[in-house]
N, C-alpha and C positions, 0 to 999 in steps of 0.2 A: 167323017160320017160313020165309020165303023165304031169309033169310040161312043158316039151318040146312040147308035142302035144297041150297043151292048150295055149302056148305062142309062137306060130310060128313067129310072127312079132318080138318079143323080141329076139328070137334066131337069126333071120336075122340081126338085129341091132348089137347084140353082136359079131356075126361072122364077119360082115363087119368091125366093129371097130378093131378087132384083125387082120384081113387080110390086111386092108389098112395100119395099123401101121407097120406090119411086112414087107409088100411089099415095103413101102416107105423106110424103113430102109435098106433093101437089094438092092434096086434099086440105091439109092444115096450113100450109104456107107460113111456117113459124118464123116470125121476125127475129132478127138477132139482137138479144138483150144481154146485159151483164157480161159474162165471159165472151159469149158469141159476138156481142156488140164490140168488145175490145178487139177481138181478132179481125173483125170486119174493118174497123177503123184503121188498124195497123196496115192491113192489106191495101186499103185505099191510099194511105199515105205513101206506101212503097211505090204503087203504080203512078202516083202523082209527083214522085221525085223528092219526097220529104224524108225518105229513109225509114228505118224500122223504128217508128215512134207512134204512140197512140194519140197524142195531142200535138198537132203540128206547130202550134204556137209556143210550146214549151221547149226548154233546153233538155238535153238528155239527162242532166242531173236530176230534174224534177219530173221527168216523163215516166209513167207507170208501165210502159211496155216491157221493161226489163223484169217485171214480176209476173208476167204472163207466161204460160206454158208455150214453148216455142224454141226456135223460130220456124220450124218446119211447116206447120200448118198455115201460118200467116203468109209465107212465100207460096205455098200451094194455092191459097186463095188469090194472091196477087197475080200469079201466072194465069189463072182463069179469067181474072178481071182484065188483064192485058188483051187476051184473045177475044173475049165475049162482051167486054164492058162490065160495069158494076151491076151485074144481074145475078140473082141467086139460083135461077133455074139450072144453069150449067153445073153449079156446085151440087145440087140435089141429084142430077143425072149421074155425074161422075162418082159421087159417094154411093149411090145405089149400085153402080158397077163394081166399085171397090168392095162393097159389102158382099156381093154375090161372088166375086173372085176370091174373097177370103174363105168362104164356105167351100169353094172348089179346091183351093190349095190345101185345106184341112183334109179333104178326101184324098188328095194325092200324097200328102204326108203320111197318113195312116196306111195307105197301100204300100208305101215304101218301108215303113219302120216295123210293121207287124207282118211277119212272114206267113202267118196263117190267118185267113179270113180278113186280111187288111182292107179289102174293098167293102166288106160289110161294116166293119168298124168305121170306115171312112164315111159311109152313108149316114150312119147314126151321128157321127161328129158334125157332118155338114148340116144335118137337120137341126141338131141342138143349137148350133151357132147361127146358121142362116135364118132360121125361123123364130129366133128369140125376139120377143116384142121389144125389149129394152134396146137391142142393137138396131132394130128397124127404126125405132123412134129416134135414136141419137143420130142416125144417118140422115134424118130430115132436118137436122140443126147444123148451124155453122160451129161445130165443136170438133175438137182434135181427135175424138175417139175413133171414128171410122177410119181415118187415115193411119193413125198409129197402130191400130189393131191389124190392118192390112199389112203394114210394114213389118210388124212382129211376125206374122204368119209367113210372109214372104221370106224373111230371114230364116225362120225355122225350116222352110222348104229347101232353101239353099243348103242349110246345115245338114238336113237329112240326105240330100243328094251327095254331099261331100263325104259324110260318114259312111253311108251304105253303098256308095258308088265304087266302082272298081278303081277309077282314077279321076282326080279332079284337076282341071286346068288352072293355070295361074290367073287367067282373067275371071274365071268363075269365083275364085277365092277373093279377088279384089272386089268384085261386085257384091259378094256376100258381106264383106267388111263395110262397103259404102252403104248398102241397104240398112245394115245394123246401125251405122252412124246416123243416117237420116231418121231412123226410128227413135234414137236417143234424142236427136234434135227436135223431134216432135213431142216426145214425152220423156223426160229425163230418167225416171226409174229403170228404163230398159238398160241403162249402163251396167246394172248388176248382172246382166246376161254374159258380159264379156269374159270375166274370169272362168265361168263354167265352160264356155265354148273353147277357150284356150286350153283348159285342163284336159278336155276330151281329145282335142287335136294332138296335144303332146303325148297323151296316153296311147294314142294310136300311132305315134311316131310320125305324124304328118307335119313335120317341122316346116317344110316349104309352104304348105297350105296355111299354117298359123302365121308365118311371116307375111305372106301376101294379104291375109285377112287383116292384120294389123296395119299394113300399108294402106289398104282401102279405107279402113277406119280413120286413120290419120288424115288422109287426103280429103275426105269429106268434111272433117271437123275443122281443118286448119283455117279456111277463110273466115268462118264465124268467130273462132277463138281469137284470131288476129284482130278482127274488127272490134271485139269486146275489149281487148287490151288497149287499143288506141282510144276508144271512147271512154272506158271506165277505169283504165290504168290498173288493171288487175286480171288475173286468170279467171274467166267465167266460161265454163264448158258449154252451157246452153243459155239459161237465163237465171234469175235469182228467185224463181218461184219456190225452190226448195228452201231457201233461207226465209222467205216470207212465211211458208207453212210451218217451218220449225219454230218460229217466234210466236205466231198467233195461235199455234196449237198447244203451246205450253205456257199458259198464264193461269192465274187464280180464277179467271172467268171462263176458261176453256171447258168445253163439255165433250170433246172428242172429235168434233168437226171444225170447220172454219167458223169464225165469228160472223153471225148473221145480223147482229144488232148490238148496240152498246159501244163502248170505247174500243177502238182498235189501236194497239200500241204502234204497229208499223205505220199506219196512216198518220198518227200523231207525230212520229219521228220524221218520216220522209217529207211531210209538209213543211218542216223547218230546215232539215239538213239534206234532203234529197236522197238519192239512191246510191251514190258513190261509195258510201261506207256501210251500206246495209248488210253486206255479207259478213263483215267482221262484227258489226253490232249485234246481228241476230245470233251469231255463234256465242258471243259473250253472254247475251241474255238467256240463251238456252242453258248454258252451263251454270250460270248463277241460279237459275230456277231449279235444275235437277239436284244441285247440291244444297240449295236453301230449302227446298220442299220435296225431298225424295219420295215421301209417301204419296204426295199429291201427283207427282210424275208417274209413279207406278199405277195409281188409280186411273189416270188418264190413258195409260197404255192398255189397261184392262178394258176400259170403255171403248177404246178404238178396236181392240180385238173383238169385242162383242158386236160392234157396228159392222165390222168387216164380214163376219161369218153368220150374222143373223139372217133368218129367212123372212123376217117381217119388214124388210126395207125394199119393197118393189118400187120401180119407177112409176111415173104417171101423175105425180103431184106438181106438174108444171103450170105455169100461168095461162097457157093456151087451152087447157082442158077443163071441162066441167060436165055435170049431168051424167046421163047414162053412158056416154062414150068414155068418160073417165072411169066409171065403175068397171066397165068391161075391160078397159086397158089394165087397170090396177090388178084385177083378178087374174088376167092372163099373164101379167108380169110376175105376180107372186107364184103362180103355178109353174111357169117356165123356170123361174129362179130355183124353186125347190127341186125340180127334176134335174136341173143342171148341177146343182150343188151336191145332191145325194148321189147321183150316178158318177159325177166327176171325182169327188173325194173317195168314194168307194173304189172306183177304178184305179185311182192312184195307189191305194193300199194293195190292191190285187197285183198291180204292175210291179210294185217294189218286191214282191215275193219272187219275181223272175230273176232278180239280181243281175239285170243287164244294165250296163253303164248308161246307155242312151235313155232308157226308161227312167233310171234314177235321176239323170240330169234333167229330164223334162219335169219331174216332180220338184226338183230343186229350183228350176227356173220359175215354175208356177208359184212357189212360195216366196220368191223374191218380192212379189207384189205386196203381200201383207207385211213382210219384213221391213220394207222401206217406209210403209205408211204408219206403222205402230208408234214410232217416235214423233210423228208430225200430226197429220189430220186424216180422217177417213170420211168420205162422202160416198153415197151409193154408186155413182158412176166411176169413182176411182177404183172400184173393184173389177172393172172390165178387163184389165190386163191379164187376169187369171182365167178369163172365159175361154180363150182358145185351148188352153191346156185342159180345162175341165171338159170341154167338148171332146177332145181326143180321148181322155180317160173315161169319159161318160160312155162313149161308143164302145170302148174296151169292156166296160162293166156290163153294158146291155147285152153284148154278145156272150159274155161269160154267164150271165143270168139265163139267157135262152138255151145255152148249152148245158145248164145245170152243173156248172163247175163247183167243186168242193169249196166251201167257205164263203160263197156269195151271200147267203142269208146272214151269216154271223157278222161279216164285215159291213154289209149294208145296214143291218140293224144297229150296229155300234155307231155308224155315221149318222143315221137318223136320230138316234137317242142324243148324240152329242149336239147336233144342230138344233134339236128341239129345246134342249136345256139352254143353249146360248140364246135362242130366240125368246124364251121365257124371261131370261135375265134382261134382255133388251127391252121387252115390253114393260118389265117392272121398273127399270131405271128411267126409261124415257116415256113413262105412261102419259104425261100431259101431251107430248108430241103425238103419240098414238091416238089419243082421244081427238086431238085437233084434226088429224088427217081423216079419221072416221067421220067427223062432222062435215068435212068437205064432200064426202061421198054420199052421206045420207042427211 
């Protein structure tokens, strides 16, 4: 009660994050289609005893479940279905709770890592994240994002507690490793966090903590890795979604994102040969492409860079929206994205001037998201992994701006100029797509 009375603004932000997410879910009642439909089907098959497969009548060799992001989210859904039956309302409620808890954890992380005005920075961070329209919208869908963002932020909270705490217990380190592992099992790119985490722990000479972290990491991974070995006869850390994106993202028909129409080489291959050899086949096709068409590959990397950092890729162009509601959502999404990107990247540059190892690591972890996507594919929602970090540094920049810190205008102006140039390039390259989206609105 003392915490609530002393943090009334935070309570309002967290409450609004929860209620907006919950209200959005029950207002639109978005049916699970495409990726969401696949996650739903896999979860139902798990609960019905058919195992982790998307089409229960197919063998694992020809079942597409192995190219879906997972398996964390599918088992999350299956657990809810076991308790509540095959209903979506419990999923919406729990995802609204996870979204609100994510905003709360960002506040606690900021209060821990910033010695001065950490509470104020945390309020800004919680608001930038919790009230962001894109994250509220995605929490109303059966998509992996809400769960994996919560797990990423929870892992960061454990990390901050260990790094800035006086002493960490062995069980805390093991849980930290297990949470990180489940985050990776929900969305594979999180695996790039591990080297940075280990490097900081070794730098601080917390060898025991690093060992228990790795133990927790391995313990959570082992059952799924063993299962994959017996089913697919090879080492697969999560699923083959990375191999899928590596192949479809690098063809002469690729435009920076996933193939939305026309021939799909992975579908053509797997329909005949199945998925057992997809990992090796995708790797061979990737290297054949980059050595055979190096300039095309570099062009695609440039296009993916533009897609990732562009300000003109708001959410809101989903099948369930139309009319004035869609216009309002797209406008709010674009504005929120601009604020988050401008403040977040500006705050990252300001924080680097501090030359503190944890701030530097947070910046590095933030940029692992575009790093892993540049060789594969970039879609708007794939950028969400960077949002928690942008929220933290966005809060840092907003406080620096209010305190009139030296360099705030120069750094902020440079970031704005860079983002505008990237956005103009995006509009130029993808002008037909821009026009098509504008016609949907007007």
